[in-house]
C-alpha positions, -999 to +999 in steps of 0.1 A: +025+163+277-006+146+290-004+118+265+028+104+281+012+098+315+020+061+316+055+063+301+078+092+312+055+113+333+046+084+357+080+082+373+083+120+375+049+123+392+060+098+418+091+118+426+073+140+452+060+175+455+092+192+443+079+190+407+047+208+415+068+234+434+089+241+404+059+243+381+041+267+406+072+289+408+075+290+370+038+300+367+042+328+392+072+341+374+054+340+341+024+359+356+046+385+371+064+391+338+031+393+319+017+418+344+049+439+342+047+439+303+010+448+304+017+476+329+045+491+307+020+493+278 
C-alpha cells in the first residue's frame, strides 16, 4: 500500500480528509470487535 504512493494513492490522498475519516472509523470498529471477542473469552 505504501509503495504505490506516487501512482494511485497520490490522487486519493489529495481527495481530502474523508479518506482518513473512513480509515479512522474502520480502525475503531475493528478495535471494538477485538475487545468484544477478547471479553467473551
